C-alpha positions as YAML, in Angstrom:
chain: A
units: angstrom
residues:
- id: 1
  name: MET
  ca: [28.96, 146.91, 60.55]
- id: 2
  name: HIS
  ca: [29.98, 142.73, 60.69]
- id: 3
  name: LEU
  ca: [31.71, 140.97, 58.19]
- id: 4
  name: ARG
  ca: [31.47, 136.94, 58.27]
- id: 5
  name: GLY
  ca: [34.18, 134.57, 57.02]
- id: 6
  name: LYS
  ca: [34.54, 130.94, 57.48]
- id: 7
  name: GLY
  ca: [34.02, 130.28, 61.27]
- id: 8
  name: THR
  ca: [35.06, 133.73, 61.91]
- id: 9
  name: THR
  ca: [32.98, 136.81, 62.92]
- id: 10
  name: PHE
  ca: [34.97, 139.93, 62.11]
- id: 11
  name: THR
  ca: [33.93, 143.96, 63.77]
- id: 12
  name: GLU
  ca: [34.18, 147.30, 62.77]
- id: 13
  name: SER
  ca: [36.87, 147.75, 64.75]
- id: 14
  name: GLY
  ca: [38.69, 144.71, 63.32]
- id: 15
  name: ASN
  ca: [39.13, 142.88, 66.46]
- id: 16
  name: THR
  ca: [38.47, 139.26, 65.52]
- id: 17
  name: MET
  ca: [35.81, 137.21, 67.51]
- id: 18
  name: ARG
  ca: [35.61, 133.56, 67.54]
- id: 19
  name: LYS
  ca: [31.93, 132.33, 66.40]
- id: 20
  name: GLU
  ca: [31.04, 128.99, 68.57]
- id: 21
  name: ILE
  ca: [29.95, 126.39, 66.97]
- id: 22
  name: LYS
  ca: [27.58, 123.92, 68.70]
- id: 23
  name: LYS
  ca: [29.07, 120.37, 68.79]
- id: 24
  name: THR
  ca: [26.12, 117.79, 68.60]
- id: 25
  name: ASP
  ca: [26.89, 114.19, 68.45]
- id: 26
  name: ILE
  ca: [24.21, 112.19, 66.18]
- id: 27
  name: LEU
  ca: [25.99, 109.21, 68.34]
- id: 28
  name: LYS
  ca: [27.30, 108.69, 72.16]
- id: 29
  name: ARG
  ca: [30.76, 107.15, 72.63]
- id: 30
  name: PRO
  ca: [30.94, 104.60, 75.21]
- id: 31
  name: GLU
  ca: [32.15, 105.23, 78.69]
- id: 32
  name: TYR
  ca: [33.52, 103.37, 81.80]
- id: 33
  name: PRO
  ca: [31.57, 103.98, 84.87]
- id: 34
  name: GLY
  ca: [33.64, 106.36, 86.81]
- id: 35
  name: GLY
  ca: [35.54, 107.55, 83.96]
- id: 36
  name: GLN
  ca: [38.87, 107.13, 83.39]
- id: 37
  name: LYS
  ca: [40.56, 106.79, 86.92]
- id: 38
  name: ALA
  ca: [37.76, 104.04, 87.91]
- id: 39
  name: MET
  ca: [39.04, 101.87, 84.59]
- id: 40
  name: LYS
  ca: [42.54, 102.33, 85.59]
- id: 41
  name: ALA
  ca: [41.72, 101.75, 89.21]
- id: 42
  name: PHE
  ca: [39.51, 98.40, 87.69]
- id: 43
  name: ILE
  ca: [42.92, 97.30, 85.65]
- id: 44
  name: ARG
  ca: [45.31, 97.52, 88.47]
- id: 45
  name: ASP
  ca: [42.90, 95.72, 91.04]
- id: 46
  name: ASN
  ca: [42.40, 93.03, 88.71]
- id: 47
  name: LEU
  ca: [45.55, 92.26, 87.11]
- id: 48
  name: GLN
  ca: [46.86, 89.03, 88.20]
- id: 49
  name: TYR
  ca: [50.69, 89.07, 87.00]
- id: 50
  name: PRO
  ca: [51.60, 85.79, 84.90]
- id: 51
  name: PRO
  ca: [54.02, 83.28, 86.91]
- id: 52
  name: LYS
  ca: [55.65, 82.17, 83.48]
- id: 53
  name: ALA
  ca: [56.55, 86.51, 82.80]
- id: 54
  name: LEU
  ca: [57.40, 86.45, 86.30]
- id: 55
  name: GLU
  ca: [60.00, 83.67, 85.60]
- id: 56
  name: GLN
  ca: [61.32, 85.66, 83.07]
- id: 57
  name: LYS
  ca: [61.09, 89.03, 84.31]
- id: 58
  name: THR
  ca: [59.14, 90.29, 81.49]
- id: 59
  name: GLU
  ca: [57.93, 93.70, 81.32]
- id: 60
  name: GLY
  ca: [56.30, 96.10, 79.10]
- id: 61
  name: VAL
  ca: [52.88, 97.11, 77.44]
- id: 62
  name: VAL
  ca: [50.60, 95.31, 75.41]
- id: 63
  name: HIS
  ca: [48.53, 97.03, 72.79]
- id: 64
  name: ILE
  ca: [44.98, 95.65, 72.52]
- id: 65
  name: ARG
  ca: [42.19, 96.62, 69.74]
- id: 66
  name: TYR
  ca: [38.46, 95.92, 71.38]
- id: 67
  name: ALA
  ca: [34.82, 96.62, 69.99]
- id: 68
  name: ILE
  ca: [32.18, 97.84, 72.59]
- id: 69
  name: ASP
  ca: [28.52, 96.58, 71.19]
- id: 70
  name: HIS
  ca: [25.47, 98.34, 71.88]
- id: 71
  name: LYS
  ca: [25.25, 96.62, 75.17]
- id: 72
  name: GLY
  ca: [28.40, 98.01, 76.47]
- id: 73
  name: GLN
  ca: [29.93, 94.35, 76.64]
- id: 74
  name: VAL
  ca: [33.42, 94.09, 75.00]
- id: 75
  name: VAL
  ca: [32.66, 91.81, 72.50]
- id: 76
  name: ASP
  ca: [36.12, 91.46, 70.19]
- id: 77
  name: VAL
  ca: [39.78, 91.66, 71.31]
- id: 78
  name: GLN
  ca: [42.67, 91.67, 69.32]
- id: 79
  name: VAL
  ca: [46.30, 92.25, 70.41]
- id: 80
  name: ILE
  ca: [48.21, 94.89, 68.60]
- id: 81
  name: ARG
  ca: [51.58, 94.86, 69.84]
- id: 82
  name: HIS
  ca: [52.45, 91.48, 71.75]
- id: 83
  name: LEU
  ca: [54.58, 91.00, 74.96]
- id: 84
  name: GLY
  ca: [54.02, 87.20, 75.51]
- id: 85
  name: HIS
  ca: [55.34, 84.90, 78.54]
- id: 86
  name: GLY
  ca: [51.67, 84.99, 79.22]
- id: 87
  name: CYS
  ca: [50.87, 88.65, 79.44]
- id: 88
  name: ASP
  ca: [48.95, 89.25, 76.24]
- id: 89
  name: GLU
  ca: [46.37, 86.43, 77.67]
- id: 90
  name: GLU
  ca: [46.11, 88.55, 80.78]
- id: 91
  name: ALA
  ca: [45.48, 91.47, 79.14]
- id: 92
  name: ILE
  ca: [42.61, 89.73, 76.76]
- id: 93
  name: ARG
  ca: [41.31, 88.96, 80.10]
- id: 94
  name: LEU
  ca: [41.24, 91.93, 81.49]
- id: 95
  name: VAL
  ca: [39.59, 93.70, 78.75]
- id: 96
  name: ARG
  ca: [37.12, 91.16, 78.23]
- id: 97
  name: LEU
  ca: [36.00, 92.02, 82.05]
- id: 98
  name: LEU
  ca: [35.18, 95.47, 81.29]
- id: 99
  name: ARG
  ca: [31.59, 96.70, 80.78]
- id: 100
  name: PHE
  ca: [31.04, 99.76, 79.66]
- id: 101
  name: HIS
  ca: [27.72, 102.68, 79.71]
- id: 102
  name: VAL
  ca: [26.47, 103.51, 76.32]
- id: 103
  name: GLY
  ca: [24.78, 106.44, 75.55]
- id: 104
  name: ARG
  ca: [21.57, 106.65, 73.40]
- id: 105
  name: THR
  ca: [21.93, 105.64, 69.74]
- id: 106
  name: ARG
  ca: [19.20, 106.50, 68.17]
- id: 107
  name: GLY
  ca: [18.22, 103.00, 67.87]
- id: 108
  name: VAL
  ca: [20.88, 101.84, 65.84]
- id: 109
  name: LYS
  ca: [23.08, 98.82, 67.20]
- id: 110
  name: VAL
  ca: [26.12, 100.68, 66.94]
- id: 111
  name: LEU
  ca: [29.87, 98.67, 67.46]
- id: 112
  name: PHE
  ca: [32.46, 101.14, 68.74]
- id: 113
  name: HIS
  ca: [36.16, 100.07, 68.69]
- id: 114
  name: LYS
  ca: [38.93, 101.40, 70.98]
- id: 115
  name: THR
  ca: [42.26, 100.60, 71.85]
- id: 116
  name: ILE
  ca: [44.06, 100.47, 75.30]
- id: 117
  name: GLN
  ca: [47.29, 99.93, 76.52]
- id: 118
  name: ILE
  ca: [48.37, 97.27, 79.61]
- id: 119
  name: HIS
  ca: [51.52, 98.03, 81.06]
- id: 120
  name: PHE
  ca: [53.18, 94.97, 83.11]
- id: 121
  name: ARG
  ca: [55.81, 96.04, 85.50]
- id: 122
  name: LEU
  ca: [57.36, 93.54, 88.16]
- id: 123
  name: PRO
  ca: [56.16, 94.20, 91.65]
- id: 124
  name: PRO
  ca: [58.98, 95.40, 94.07]
- id: 125
  name: ALA
  ca: [61.12, 92.72, 95.25]
- id: 126
  name: ARG
  ca: [60.66, 91.38, 98.97]
- id: 127
  name: ALA
  ca: [63.12, 89.82, 101.41]
- id: 128
  name: ILE
  ca: [61.96, 86.17, 101.69]
- id: 129
  name: ALA
  ca: [63.54, 84.12, 104.32]
- id: 130
  name: PRO
  ca: [65.12, 81.10, 103.01]
- id: 131
  name: GLN
  ca: [62.99, 77.65, 103.25]
- id: 132
  name: GLY
  ca: [63.47, 75.47, 106.00]
- id: 133
  name: THR
  ca: [64.56, 78.78, 108.51]
- id: 134
  name: MET
  ca: [62.51, 80.66, 110.91]
- id: 135
  name: GLN
  ca: [63.32, 84.18, 111.64]
- id: 136
  name: ILE
  ca: [62.60, 86.41, 114.85]
- id: 137
  name: SER
  ca: [63.12, 90.10, 115.53]
- id: 138
  name: TYR
  ca: [63.49, 91.51, 118.82]
- id: 139
  name: THR
  ca: [63.47, 95.53, 119.69]
- id: 140
  name: LEU
  ca: [64.75, 96.28, 122.33]
- id: 141
  name: THR
  ca: [64.21, 99.48, 123.93]
- id: 142
  name: PRO
  ca: [65.34, 100.93, 127.73]
- id: 143
  name: ALA
  ca: [62.70, 101.65, 130.15]
- id: 144
  name: LYS
  ca: [62.41, 105.29, 130.68]
- id: 145
  name: PRO
  ca: [64.92, 107.43, 132.05]
- id: 146
  name: LYS
  ca: [64.41, 108.88, 135.55]
- id: 147
  name: SER
  ca: [65.67, 112.15, 134.44]
- id: 148
  name: SER
  ca: [64.15, 114.71, 132.54]
- id: 149
  name: VAL
  ca: [66.52, 113.96, 129.27]
- id: 150
  name: PRO
  ca: [65.30, 111.52, 126.84]
- id: 151
  name: LYS
  ca: [67.54, 108.67, 125.77]
- id: 152
  name: THR
  ca: [66.64, 107.59, 121.94]
- id: 153
  name: ASN
  ca: [68.95, 103.82, 122.40]
- id: 154
  name: ARG
  ca: [67.38, 101.08, 120.89]
- id: 155
  name: SER
  ca: [68.99, 97.88, 119.07]
- id: 156
  name: THR
  ca: [67.77, 95.50, 117.34]
- id: 157
  name: ILE
  ca: [68.58, 91.50, 117.12]
- id: 158
  name: ILE
  ca: [67.47, 89.67, 114.67]
- id: 159
  name: PHE
  ca: [68.29, 85.37, 114.88]
- id: 160
  name: THR
  ca: [67.64, 82.74, 112.03]
- id: 161
  name: ILE
  ca: [67.04, 79.77, 113.39]
- id: 162
  name: PRO
  ca: [67.16, 76.57, 110.86]
- id: 163
  name: GLU
  ca: [64.51, 74.24, 111.33]
- id: 164
  name: GLU
  ca: [65.28, 70.42, 111.37]
...
């Protein structure tokens, strides 16, 4: 004997079994080709850190709300949480470059809204020689010894030569 409740089926032994509800979406949501990982890689590869933000050492997150039309193009971009120093404009530029695959919507032209966070992190600092100087590095490695015991004596010499 089976008793039925809301979304749950009870059996005679008292065990409960879940009733599986088939999920059918009338409207297919837009997807970035390749998924979330591909979209993150696209943003990482195309992000150009604004020079003003580099000077000010600005880091943070810009929150963007955008709309995707029935063709998969981004048509409306709004900044929800600002960062400033050119980061907002760069985030808008990046989001406008995105193209999505929109599934079948039964002939209805639907506008989809999404939000995204664009992270701005300062690139790691590199050691740069001062202008007007040339830096030369030499690595000296002793010749192979004739004995069977290897020696690992290496020394590095760095010269800085000012240009005149």
